[in-house]
C-alpha positions as CSV (number, residue, x, y, z in Angstrom):
1,M,42.3,227.1,0.2
2,T,44.5,224.1,0.8
3,M,43.7,224.2,4.5
4,L,39.9,224.1,3.8
5,H,40.4,221.3,1.3
6,N,42.5,219.3,3.9
7,M,39.7,219.9,6.5
8,R,37.1,218.5,4.1
9,I,39.2,215.4,3.5
10,V,39.6,214.9,7.2
11,V,35.9,215.3,7.9
12,F,35.0,213.0,5.0
13,T,37.5,210.3,6.2
14,I,36.1,210.5,9.8
15,L,32.5,210.1,8.5
16,V,33.3,207.2,6.2
17,S,35.3,205.5,9.0
18,S,32.4,205.9,11.5
19,V,29.9,204.4,9.0
20,L,32.2,201.4,8.3
21,L,33.0,200.8,12.0
22,G,29.3,201.0,12.8
23,C,28.5,198.4,10.2
24,S,31.3,196.0,11.2
25,S,30.3,196.1,14.9
26,T,26.7,195.3,14.0
27,N,27.9,192.2,12.0
28,R,30.0,191.0,14.9
29,V,27.0,191.1,17.3
30,A,24.8,189.2,14.8
31,K,27.5,186.6,14.3
32,Q,27.9,186.0,18.0
33,V,24.2,185.7,18.8
34,A,23.3,183.1,16.1
35,P,26.0,180.5,16.7
36,N,25.6,180.6,20.5
37,S,22.3,178.7,20.4
38,M,24.0,176.2,18.1
39,L,26.9,175.9,20.5
40,D,24.5,175.3,23.4
41,Q,22.8,172.5,21.5
42,W,26.1,170.8,20.5
43,V,27.3,170.9,24.1
44,E,24.0,169.6,25.4
45,Q,24.0,166.8,22.9
46,Q,27.8,166.2,23.5
47,A,28.3,166.0,19.8
48,F,30.9,168.2,18.1
49,E,34.2,168.2,16.4
50,I,37.1,170.6,16.7
51,S,39.6,171.2,13.9
52,L,42.7,173.1,14.9
53,D,44.6,175.7,12.7
54,W,47.4,176.8,15.1
55,A,49.7,175.3,17.7
56,Y,51.4,177.3,20.4
57,P,54.2,175.2,21.9
58,S,56.1,176.1,25.1
59,A,59.6,177.4,24.6
60,S,62.3,174.8,25.0
61,I,65.7,173.8,23.8
62,A,64.2,171.1,21.5
63,L,61.9,173.7,20.0
64,N,64.8,176.1,19.3
65,N,66.6,173.3,17.6
66,F,63.6,172.5,15.5
67,A,63.3,176.2,14.5
68,N,66.9,176.2,13.3
69,T,66.2,173.2,10.9
70,R,63.7,175.4,8.9
71,L,61.3,172.5,8.7
72,A,58.4,174.4,10.2
73,P,55.3,174.9,7.9
74,L,55.1,178.1,5.9
75,G,53.8,181.1,7.9
76,S,55.0,179.6,11.2
77,T,57.3,181.0,13.8
78,L,59.0,179.4,16.8
79,N,55.9,179.7,19.1
80,N,53.1,179.9,16.4
81,I,53.0,176.8,14.2
82,S,50.4,176.5,11.4
83,L,48.5,173.2,11.4
84,I,46.7,174.0,8.1
85,G,47.1,170.9,5.9
86,N,48.1,168.7,8.9
87,P,45.5,166.1,10.0
88,N,44.2,166.8,13.5
89,Y,40.9,166.6,15.4
90,I,39.1,166.4,18.7
91,K,35.7,164.6,18.4
92,M,33.2,164.3,21.2
93,K,30.2,162.0,20.9
94,G,28.4,161.2,24.2
95,D,31.0,160.2,26.8
96,S,33.6,159.2,24.2
97,L,36.4,161.4,23.1
98,S,38.7,160.9,20.1
99,V,41.8,163.0,19.9
100,Y,44.6,163.2,17.3
101,L,46.9,166.3,17.7
102,P,50.4,166.9,16.3
103,Y,52.8,167.8,19.0
104,F,55.6,170.3,19.0
105,G,57.7,170.5,22.1
106,E,60.0,168.5,24.4
107,R,59.6,165.2,26.2
108,Q,60.4,165.6,29.9
109,L,60.2,161.9,30.8
110,A,60.9,158.8,28.7
111,A,58.0,156.8,27.6
112,E,57.6,153.6,25.7
113,Y,59.0,153.9,22.2
114,N,56.4,154.0,19.4
115,S,57.6,155.6,16.1
116,N,54.0,155.9,14.9
117,R,52.9,158.0,17.9
118,G,54.6,161.3,18.2
119,G,51.5,163.3,18.7
120,I,48.8,163.4,21.4
121,E,46.3,160.6,20.8
122,F,43.4,159.3,22.8
123,N,40.3,157.1,22.0
124,G,37.9,156.3,24.7
125,V,36.2,157.7,27.7
126,P,38.2,160.2,29.8
127,T,38.7,159.3,33.5
128,R,37.3,162.6,34.7
129,V,35.2,165.3,32.9
130,K,34.3,168.7,34.2
131,L,32.1,171.1,32.2
132,T,31.5,174.7,33.3
133,K,29.7,177.6,31.5
134,N,30.9,181.2,31.8
135,E,27.6,183.1,31.6
136,K,29.2,186.4,31.1
137,K,31.2,185.3,28.0
138,Q,28.7,182.7,27.0
139,S,31.5,180.2,26.7
140,Y,32.0,176.6,27.8
141,M,35.1,175.0,29.4
142,Y,35.7,171.3,29.4
143,T,38.4,169.7,31.5
144,F,39.4,166.2,30.6
145,F,41.9,163.8,32.1
146,L,43.2,161.4,29.5
147,N,45.4,158.5,30.5
148,E,47.2,156.8,27.5
149,G,49.7,154.1,28.6
150,R,52.1,155.7,31.1
151,E,51.4,159.2,30.0
152,A,48.6,161.3,31.7
153,N,47.3,164.4,30.0
154,R,45.0,167.1,31.3
155,M,43.2,168.8,28.4
156,V,41.2,172.0,28.8
157,I,38.9,173.0,25.9
158,T,37.2,176.4,25.8
159,L,34.4,176.9,23.3
160,F,33.4,180.4,22.5
161,P,30.1,181.6,21.0
162,N,31.9,182.7,17.7
163,L,32.8,179.0,17.3
164,V,36.4,179.5,18.1
165,A,38.0,176.7,20.3
166,N,41.1,177.0,22.5
167,V,42.7,173.8,23.6
168,S,45.5,173.4,26.2
169,V,47.3,170.2,27.0
170,T,49.4,169.6,30.1
171,S,51.2,166.3,30.1
172,S,53.1,164.2,32.7
173,H,55.7,163.5,30.0
174,R,55.9,166.6,27.8
175,T,56.1,170.4,27.9
176,P,52.6,172.1,27.7
177,I,51.1,173.1,24.4
178,T,48.1,175.2,23.3
179,Y,46.0,175.0,20.1
180,R,43.4,177.2,18.5
181,G,40.8,176.3,15.9
182,E,37.1,176.0,15.2
183,V,34.3,173.9,16.6
184,S,31.6,172.5,14.3
185,A,28.7,170.0,14.3
186,F,29.1,166.6,12.9
187,T,27.7,165.9,9.5
188,Q,25.0,163.2,9.3
189,E,27.6,160.8,7.7
190,Q,30.0,161.4,10.5
191,L,27.3,160.7,13.1
192,S,26.4,157.5,11.4
193,A,30.1,156.4,11.3
194,L,30.5,157.1,15.0
195,E,27.5,155.0,16.0
């Protein structure tokens, strides 16, 4: 009797799991189709904003020392730092790009000292911009070259149809860093302020 009872529980569990998995995969498809047309529109208009939630710095001696201070935000690890609550953005409007990203890593070359600028900052028109679309994944990849003083940065932004954004920055003066967050449209107020 217990074996029959156990078999019924197993069959019931399999049926419930199948129904739940079927429903969740249908939701994923629906979520990916709708935002894609919005993403196409934002890229075509060159008007969007990226807000980042996580930073993934490269391993270095300085980063190990930082981890030992226990000053990292809650929920963070050595190579996975939470940016929630920290101001950051990437804003694209036409040819102009505005970037403010916190930086975690190590400087490789000395630069001019400015105690107010520890992060990655840029306001203006990048020197070179390349945009490619991956038709299979329905994603977009921007490559920007940002020169700020003596430092040159190569920024690669990948925008996915589920509105996730991956950002990687390679610098002439610092170790590389990667970020992850979300892309969104500007509000009407933000568009007015940018004009």
